[in-house]
C-alpha positions in Angstrom: 113.0 -30.4 118.4 116.0 -29.4 116.4 119.3 -31.1 116.5 122.6 -29.5 115.4 125.9 -31.4 115.0 129.2 -29.7 114.3 130.9 -31.6 111.4 134.0 -29.3 110.9 135.4 -26.1 112.3 138.0 -23.8 110.9 138.9 -20.2 112.1 136.5 -18.7 109.6 133.9 -21.3 109.0 131.9 -24.0 110.7 130.1 -26.9 108.9 127.1 -28.2 110.7 124.3 -30.6 110.1 120.9 -29.3 111.1 118.1 -31.8 111.5 114.6 -32.3 112.9 114.4 -34.7 115.8 111.4 -37.1 115.6 110.7 -40.3 117.5 108.5 -42.8 116.0 107.9 -46.2 117.7 111.1 -45.7 119.9 113.2 -45.1 116.7 115.3 -42.0 116.2 114.5 -40.2 113.0 116.5 -37.1 112.0 114.9 -35.7 108.9 115.3 -33.4 107.1 119.0 -33.2 107.6 120.7 -30.2 106.0 124.5 -29.8 105.8 125.3 -26.1 106.1 128.5 -24.1 106.0 128.6 -20.9 108.0 131.1 -18.2 107.1 131.9 -16.0 110.1 133.9 -13.4 108.3 131.0 -12.4 106.0 128.1 -13.5 108.2 126.5 -15.9 105.7 125.5 -19.5 105.5 125.0 -21.8 102.5 123.5 -25.2 102.2 125.9 -27.8 100.9 123.3 -30.5 100.6 120.0 -31.6 102.0 118.8 -35.1 102.9 117.5 -35.8 99.4 120.1 -34.1 97.2 123.8 -34.6 96.7 126.3 -31.8 97.0 126.4 -29.5 94.0 129.9 -30.6 93.0 128.6 -34.2 92.6 125.3 -33.1 91.0 126.7 -30.8 88.3 130.2 -31.7 87.3 130.4 -29.5 84.2 131.4 -26.1 85.7 130.4 -24.3 82.4 126.8 -24.9 83.4 126.9 -22.0 85.9 123.2 -21.2 85.6 122.4 -24.8 86.6 124.8 -24.6 89.5 123.2 -21.3 90.7 119.7 -22.7 90.3 120.6 -25.9 92.3 122.2 -23.9 95.1 119.3 -21.4 95.1 116.8 -24.3 95.6 118.9 -25.7 98.5 119.2 -22.3 100.2 115.5 -21.5 99.6 114.6 -24.8 101.3 116.7 -23.8 104.3 115.0 -20.4 104.5 111.5 -21.9 104.4 112.4 -24.6 107.0 114.0 -22.1 109.4 111.0 -19.8 109.0 108.7 -22.6 109.9 110.8 -23.6 112.9 110.8 -20.0 114.2 107.0 -19.7 113.8 106.3 -23.0 115.6 108.7 -22.4 118.5 111.0 -25.4 117.9 113.8 -25.8 120.4 117.4 -27.2 120.1 118.3 -30.3 122.1 121.8 -31.3 123.0 123.2 -34.8 122.6 123.0 -35.2 126.4 119.3 -34.3 126.4 118.6 -36.8 123.6 120.4 -39.6 125.5 118.5 -38.9 128.6 115.2 -38.9 126.7 116.0 -42.3 125.2 116.7 -43.9 128.6 
């Protein structure tokens, strides 16, 4: 199951965390967790960070290294593309917080 949490909302963007919901030995495991910003006005999304990597602003502080920044962001977004493609092919579903709480009880 997939879990989505809204972290921030503005008139033109929404920042979410998308994660995969696993249960192992009655413990909740949400991994991978990907922080995504969706831009409504231009209909795009970008990965800000994933569960193993820090945000690009913290990873590459020298803005003159634009190729490194683009490569870093490309890898993050490529990961999201592959993960979403996998989720679509395997018929994953989204669960709400209420459904998760009911399942834990």
